[in-house]
mmCIF file of the N, C-alpha and C atoms, coordinates in Angstrom:
data_MODEL
# 
_entry.id   MODEL 
# 
loop_
_atom_site.group_PDB 
_atom_site.id 
_atom_site.type_symbol 
_atom_site.label_atom_id 
_atom_site.label_alt_id 
_atom_site.label_comp_id 
_atom_site.label_asym_id 
_atom_site.label_entity_id 
_atom_site.label_seq_id 
_atom_site.pdbx_PDB_ins_code 
_atom_site.Cartn_x 
_atom_site.Cartn_y 
_atom_site.Cartn_z 
_atom_site.occupancy 
_atom_site.B_iso_or_equiv 
_atom_site.pdbx_formal_charge 
_atom_site.auth_seq_id 
_atom_site.auth_comp_id 
_atom_site.auth_asym_id 
_atom_site.auth_atom_id 
_atom_site.pdbx_PDB_model_num 
ATOM 1  N N  . MET A 1 1  ? 187.100 60.743  117.423 1.00 0.00 ? 1  MET A N  1 
ATOM 2  C CA . MET A 1 1  ? 185.895 60.824  117.595 1.00 0.00 ? 1  MET A CA 1 
ATOM 3  C C  . MET A 1 1  ? 185.477 61.768  118.714 1.00 0.00 ? 1  MET A C  1 
ATOM 4  N N  . ILE A 1 2  ? 186.316 61.782  119.641 1.00 0.00 ? 2  ILE A N  1 
ATOM 5  C CA . ILE A 1 2  ? 186.110 62.497  121.040 1.00 0.00 ? 2  ILE A CA 1 
ATOM 6  C C  . ILE A 1 2  ? 186.723 63.929  120.633 1.00 0.00 ? 2  ILE A C  1 
ATOM 7  N N  . SER A 1 3  ? 187.651 64.153  119.561 1.00 0.00 ? 3  SER A N  1 
ATOM 8  C CA . SER A 1 3  ? 187.947 65.470  119.205 1.00 0.00 ? 3  SER A CA 1 
ATOM 9  C C  . SER A 1 3  ? 187.082 66.192  118.451 1.00 0.00 ? 3  SER A C  1 
ATOM 10 N N  . LYS A 1 4  ? 186.344 65.464  117.546 1.00 0.00 ? 4  LYS A N  1 
ATOM 11 C CA . LYS A 1 4  ? 185.171 66.009  116.718 1.00 0.00 ? 4  LYS A CA 1 
ATOM 12 C C  . LYS A 1 4  ? 184.019 66.407  117.544 1.00 0.00 ? 4  LYS A C  1 
ATOM 13 N N  . LYS A 1 5  ? 183.645 65.380  118.565 1.00 0.00 ? 5  LYS A N  1 
ATOM 14 C CA . LYS A 1 5  ? 182.443 65.857  119.240 1.00 0.00 ? 5  LYS A CA 1 
ATOM 15 C C  . LYS A 1 5  ? 182.811 67.124  119.993 1.00 0.00 ? 5  LYS A C  1 
ATOM 16 N N  . ASN A 1 6  ? 183.992 67.230  120.827 1.00 0.00 ? 6  ASN A N  1 
ATOM 17 C CA . ASN A 1 6  ? 184.425 68.358  121.528 1.00 0.00 ? 6  ASN A CA 1 
ATOM 18 C C  . ASN A 1 6  ? 184.659 69.698  120.441 1.00 0.00 ? 6  ASN A C  1 
ATOM 19 N N  . LYS A 1 7  ? 184.895 69.566  119.437 1.00 0.00 ? 7  LYS A N  1 
ATOM 20 C CA . LYS A 1 7  ? 184.950 70.611  118.593 1.00 0.00 ? 7  LYS A CA 1 
ATOM 21 C C  . LYS A 1 7  ? 183.449 71.176  118.157 1.00 0.00 ? 7  LYS A C  1 
ATOM 22 N N  . PHE A 1 8  ? 182.444 70.291  117.930 1.00 0.00 ? 8  PHE A N  1 
ATOM 23 C CA . PHE A 1 8  ? 181.217 70.563  117.761 1.00 0.00 ? 8  PHE A CA 1 
ATOM 24 C C  . PHE A 1 8  ? 180.599 71.177  119.058 1.00 0.00 ? 8  PHE A C  1 
ATOM 25 N N  . PHE A 1 9  ? 180.974 70.654  120.343 1.00 0.00 ? 9  PHE A N  1 
ATOM 26 C CA . PHE A 1 9  ? 180.436 71.165  121.579 1.00 0.00 ? 9  PHE A CA 1 
ATOM 27 C C  . PHE A 1 9  ? 181.083 72.765  121.934 1.00 0.00 ? 9  PHE A C  1 
ATOM 28 N N  . SER A 1 10 ? 182.294 72.978  121.319 1.00 0.00 ? 10 SER A N  1 
ATOM 29 C CA . SER A 1 10 ? 182.880 74.044  121.580 1.00 0.00 ? 10 SER A CA 1 
ATOM 30 C C  . SER A 1 10 ? 182.232 75.428  120.531 1.00 0.00 ? 10 SER A C  1 
ATOM 31 N N  . LEU A 1 11 ? 181.867 74.721  119.253 1.00 0.00 ? 11 LEU A N  1 
ATOM 32 C CA . LEU A 1 11 ? 181.062 75.692  118.463 1.00 0.00 ? 11 LEU A CA 1 
ATOM 33 C C  . LEU A 1 11 ? 179.710 75.870  118.837 1.00 0.00 ? 11 LEU A C  1 
ATOM 34 N N  . LEU A 1 12 ? 179.156 74.988  119.420 1.00 0.00 ? 12 LEU A N  1 
ATOM 35 C CA . LEU A 1 12 ? 177.647 75.168  119.734 1.00 0.00 ? 12 LEU A CA 1 
ATOM 36 C C  . LEU A 1 12 ? 177.827 76.280  120.905 1.00 0.00 ? 12 LEU A C  1 
ATOM 37 N N  . ILE A 1 13 ? 178.675 76.131  121.849 1.00 0.00 ? 13 ILE A N  1 
ATOM 38 C CA . ILE A 1 13 ? 178.879 77.060  122.921 1.00 0.00 ? 13 ILE A CA 1 
ATOM 39 C C  . ILE A 1 13 ? 179.021 78.443  122.283 1.00 0.00 ? 13 ILE A C  1 
ATOM 40 N N  . PHE A 1 14 ? 179.954 78.674  121.186 1.00 0.00 ? 14 PHE A N  1 
ATOM 41 C CA . PHE A 1 14 ? 180.277 79.923  120.572 1.00 0.00 ? 14 PHE A CA 1 
ATOM 42 C C  . PHE A 1 14 ? 179.027 80.546  120.187 1.00 0.00 ? 14 PHE A C  1 
ATOM 43 N N  . TYR A 1 15 ? 178.315 79.686  119.484 1.00 0.00 ? 15 TYR A N  1 
ATOM 44 C CA . TYR A 1 15 ? 177.114 80.077  118.576 1.00 0.00 ? 15 TYR A CA 1 
ATOM 45 C C  . TYR A 1 15 ? 175.840 80.590  119.673 1.00 0.00 ? 15 TYR A C  1 
ATOM 46 N N  . ILE A 1 16 ? 175.835 80.088  120.812 1.00 0.00 ? 16 ILE A N  1 
ATOM 47 C CA . ILE A 1 16 ? 175.022 80.428  121.884 1.00 0.00 ? 16 ILE A CA 1 
ATOM 48 C C  . ILE A 1 16 ? 175.432 81.763  122.487 1.00 0.00 ? 16 ILE A C  1 
ATOM 49 N N  . ILE A 1 17 ? 176.729 81.739  122.771 1.00 0.00 ? 17 ILE A N  1 
ATOM 50 C CA . ILE A 1 17 ? 177.232 83.331  123.545 1.00 0.00 ? 17 ILE A CA 1 
ATOM 51 C C  . ILE A 1 17 ? 177.058 84.290  122.159 1.00 0.00 ? 17 ILE A C  1 
ATOM 52 N N  . PHE A 1 18 ? 177.059 83.854  120.884 1.00 0.00 ? 18 PHE A N  1 
ATOM 53 C CA . PHE A 1 18 ? 177.096 85.110  120.075 1.00 0.00 ? 18 PHE A CA 1 
ATOM 54 C C  . PHE A 1 18 ? 175.755 85.522  119.704 1.00 0.00 ? 18 PHE A C  1 
ATOM 55 N N  . ALA A 1 19 ? 174.722 84.644  119.918 1.00 0.00 ? 19 ALA A N  1 
ATOM 56 C CA . ALA A 1 19 ? 173.269 84.811  119.755 1.00 0.00 ? 19 ALA A CA 1 
ATOM 57 C C  . ALA A 1 19 ? 172.803 85.417  120.987 1.00 0.00 ? 19 ALA A C  1 
ATOM 58 N N  . GLY A 1 20 ? 173.384 85.454  122.179 1.00 0.00 ? 20 GLY A N  1 
ATOM 59 C CA . GLY A 1 20 ? 173.247 85.876  123.512 1.00 0.00 ? 20 GLY A CA 1 
ATOM 60 C C  . GLY A 1 20 ? 173.459 87.335  123.394 1.00 0.00 ? 20 GLY A C  1 
ATOM 61 N N  . TYR A 1 21 ? 174.960 87.546  122.886 1.00 0.00 ? 21 TYR A N  1 
ATOM 62 C CA . TYR A 1 21 ? 175.226 88.831  122.662 1.00 0.00 ? 21 TYR A CA 1 
ATOM 63 C C  . TYR A 1 21 ? 174.298 89.822  121.924 1.00 0.00 ? 21 TYR A C  1 
ATOM 64 N N  . PHE A 1 22 ? 174.019 89.158  120.605 1.00 0.00 ? 22 PHE A N  1 
ATOM 65 C CA . PHE A 1 22 ? 173.263 90.250  119.887 1.00 0.00 ? 22 PHE A CA 1 
ATOM 66 C C  . PHE A 1 22 ? 171.692 90.503  120.554 1.00 0.00 ? 22 PHE A C  1 
ATOM 67 N N  . TRP A 1 23 ? 171.263 89.320  121.332 1.00 0.00 ? 23 TRP A N  1 
ATOM 68 C CA . TRP A 1 23 ? 169.912 89.430  121.945 1.00 0.00 ? 23 TRP A CA 1 
ATOM 69 C C  . TRP A 1 23 ? 170.041 90.492  123.075 1.00 0.00 ? 23 TRP A C  1 
ATOM 70 N N  . TYR A 1 24 ? 171.155 90.691  123.656 1.00 0.00 ? 24 TYR A N  1 
ATOM 71 C CA . TYR A 1 24 ? 171.506 91.666  124.714 1.00 0.00 ? 24 TYR A CA 1 
ATOM 72 C C  . TYR A 1 24 ? 171.627 93.088  124.025 1.00 0.00 ? 24 TYR A C  1 
ATOM 73 N N  . LEU A 1 25 ? 172.320 93.352  122.868 1.00 0.00 ? 25 LEU A N  1 
ATOM 74 C CA . LEU A 1 25 ? 172.296 94.500  122.326 1.00 0.00 ? 25 LEU A CA 1 
ATOM 75 C C  . LEU A 1 25 ? 170.836 94.817  121.837 1.00 0.00 ? 25 LEU A C  1 
ATOM 76 N N  . ASP A 1 26 ? 170.052 94.051  121.265 1.00 0.00 ? 26 ASP A N  1 
ATOM 77 C CA . ASP A 1 26 ? 168.745 94.303  120.840 1.00 0.00 ? 26 ASP A CA 1 
ATOM 78 C C  . ASP A 1 26 ? 167.988 94.634  122.055 1.00 0.00 ? 26 ASP A C  1 
ATOM 79 N N  . LYS A 1 27 ? 167.951 94.236  123.125 1.00 0.00 ? 27 LYS A N  1 
ATOM 80 C CA . LYS A 1 27 ? 167.176 94.322  124.262 1.00 0.00 ? 27 LYS A CA 1 
ATOM 81 C C  . LYS A 1 27 ? 167.786 95.861  124.924 1.00 0.00 ? 27 LYS A C  1 
ATOM 82 N N  . PHE A 1 28 ? 168.976 96.155  124.953 1.00 0.00 ? 28 PHE A N  1 
ATOM 83 C CA . PHE A 1 28 ? 169.538 97.169  125.470 1.00 0.00 ? 28 PHE A CA 1 
ATOM 84 C C  . PHE A 1 28 ? 169.007 98.502  124.295 1.00 0.00 ? 28 PHE A C  1 
ATOM 85 N N  . GLU A 1 29 ? 169.189 98.125  123.261 1.00 0.00 ? 29 GLU A N  1 
ATOM 86 C CA . GLU A 1 29 ? 168.573 99.260  122.407 1.00 0.00 ? 29 GLU A CA 1 
ATOM 87 C C  . GLU A 1 29 ? 167.174 99.614  122.582 1.00 0.00 ? 29 GLU A C  1 
ATOM 88 N N  . PHE A 1 30 ? 166.404 98.432  122.591 1.00 0.00 ? 30 PHE A N  1 
ATOM 89 C CA . PHE A 1 30 ? 165.037 98.617  122.919 1.00 0.00 ? 30 PHE A CA 1 
ATOM 90 C C  . PHE A 1 30 ? 164.637 99.464  124.264 1.00 0.00 ? 30 PHE A C  1 
ATOM 91 N N  . GLN A 1 31 ? 165.312 99.149  125.322 1.00 0.00 ? 31 GLN A N  1 
ATOM 92 C CA . GLN A 1 31 ? 165.142 99.906  126.424 1.00 0.00 ? 31 GLN A CA 1 
ATOM 93 C C  . GLN A 1 31 ? 165.632 101.297 126.356 1.00 0.00 ? 31 GLN A C  1 
ATOM 94 N N  . LYS A 1 32 ? 166.795 101.471 125.642 1.00 0.00 ? 32 LYS A N  1 
ATOM 95 C CA . LYS A 1 32 ? 167.123 102.850 125.240 1.00 0.00 ? 32 LYS A CA 1 
ATOM 96 C C  . LYS A 1 32 ? 166.293 103.687 124.473 1.00 0.00 ? 32 LYS A C  1 
# 
């Protein structure tokens, strides 16, 4: 159960980083 929770946590972090990356690109394009 710990492994499953850890996997979910890792996936959540990956999703946040992925969303943040696209947000950064969108913001950069907007300023440009």
